Every structure is written in structure tokens, then in C-alpha cells.
C-alpha positions in Angstrom: -28.2 -16.8 -24.7 -31.2 -14.6 -25.1 -32.3 -15.0 -21.5 -28.8 -14.2 -20.3 -28.8 -10.9 -22.3 -32.2 -10.0 -20.9 -31.0 -10.6 -17.4 -27.9 -8.5 -18.0 -30.0 -5.6 -19.4 -32.3 -5.8 -16.4 -29.4 -5.7 -14.1 -27.9 -2.7 -15.9 -31.3 -1.0 -15.9 -31.6 -1.6 -12.1 -28.1 -0.3 -11.6 -28.9 2.9 -13.6 -32.1 3.5 -11.6 -30.2 3.0 -8.3 -27.4 5.3 -9.5 -30.0 8.0 -10.3 -31.6 7.6 -6.9 -28.2 8.0 -5.2 -27.3 11.0 -7.3 -30.5 12.7 -6.4 -29.8 12.1 -2.7 -26.2 13.4 -2.8 -27.4 17.0 -2.6 -28.7 16.2 0.9 -25.4 14.7 2.1 -22.9 17.3 3.4 -19.3 17.4 4.5 -17.4 20.1 6.3 -13.7 20.7 6.4 -11.7 23.1 8.5 -8.2 24.6 8.0 -6.0 26.9 9.9 -6.9 25.3 13.2 -10.6 25.8 12.6 -10.3 29.5 11.5 -11.9 28.7 8.1 -14.6 26.1 7.6 -16.1 25.1 4.2 -19.2 22.9 3.7 -20.0 21.1 0.5 -22.7 18.7 -0.6 -22.4 15.5 -2.5 -22.9 17.3 -5.8 -19.6 19.0 -5.1 -21.2 22.4 -4.5 -20.0 24.7 -1.8 -22.9 25.4 0.6 -21.1 27.7 3.1 -17.8 29.2 4.1 -17.4 30.3 7.7 -14.6 32.6 8.8 -13.6 33.1 12.4 -13.8 36.9 13.1 -10.4 36.8 14.7 -8.7 36.2 11.4 -10.3 39.1 9.6 -7.5 41.7 9.6 -6.6 43.9 6.7 -2.9 43.1 6.9 -3.6 39.4 6.7 -5.9 39.5 3.7 -3.7 37.2 1.6 -3.4 34.6 4.3 -7.2 34.6 4.7 -7.7 34.2 1.0 -5.3 31.2 0.9 -7.1 29.6 3.9 -10.5 30.0 2.2 -9.1 28.3 -1.0 -7.6 25.5 1.1 -10.8 24.9 3.0 -12.9 24.9 -0.2 -10.6 22.5 -1.9 -10.5 20.2 1.1 -14.3 20.2 1.3 -14.7 19.6 -2.4 -12.3 16.7 -2.2 -14.2 15.2 0.7 -17.5 15.6 -1.1 -16.1 13.9 -4.2 -14.8 11.0 -2.1 -18.1 10.7 -0.3 -20.0 10.7 -3.6 -17.7 8.0 -5.0 -18.3 5.9 -2.0 -22.1 6.2 -2.3 -22.0 5.3 -6.0 -19.7 2.4 -5.3 -22.3 0.9 -3.0 -24.7 0.9 -5.9 -22.4 -0.7 -8.4 -20.7 -3.2 -6.0 -21.0 -6.7 -7.5 -22.6 -5.5 -10.7 -19.5 -4.7 -12.6 -16.8 -7.2 -13.6 -13.6 -6.9 -11.5 -11.1 -4.5 -13.0 -13.8 -2.6 -15.1 -13.3 1.1 -14.3 -16.0 3.4 -15.5 -15.3 7.1 -14.9 -17.8 8.7 -12.5 -18.7 5.4 -10.8 
């Protein structure tokens, strides 16, 4: 039994090290999303941080300020959602086969 526990702890330690490696690499993985037919583009990294927002100059009109603000919010939310999905996929690669089926650990 003791050997089984040691093997399990080694596997958990290996998984933790791999997860830390993946988390440190997520900042370098970026996703971009567009809304409004490409009028607004938001780019986020795997740490769910917005890197940039690009606005097509054609949509910058004073009388359309509220529409522009709504499009920026939509683009940012879409980019953050894609970044979260991408980060989850990267972390799932690390934990695949290491956790028992049905065990759901938040953040993995």
C-alpha cells in the first residue's frame, strides 16, 4: 500500500509541475475575436487578459457612441470566453488520464 501511495503522490506532483508549466505558457497564447462584421476586434491571452482592442475608423461617429461601446463590450466578452476555453483545453491536456473519471476539480 505504501508504494501505491508514493506512486500516487509522484503522479500528483508531476501533474502539478506540468500544470504550472502550462499556466506560465498561457500568457503567450492569444486569441482574437471580432464582432460587428469585423468592426471591433478584441485580443486576449490565456491568462484571460485583454491585450488589445481594435476599432475600425469607420464606426467612430459621435452619434453612434452607444453602439460602439456595446460592440466593444461584446468583442471583449467574446475574446475572454475564447481565452477561457483555450486555457481549459490546455490544462485538460495535462490532467488527461491522471484524474479518475467524473472527478471535476474547478480550474482544471
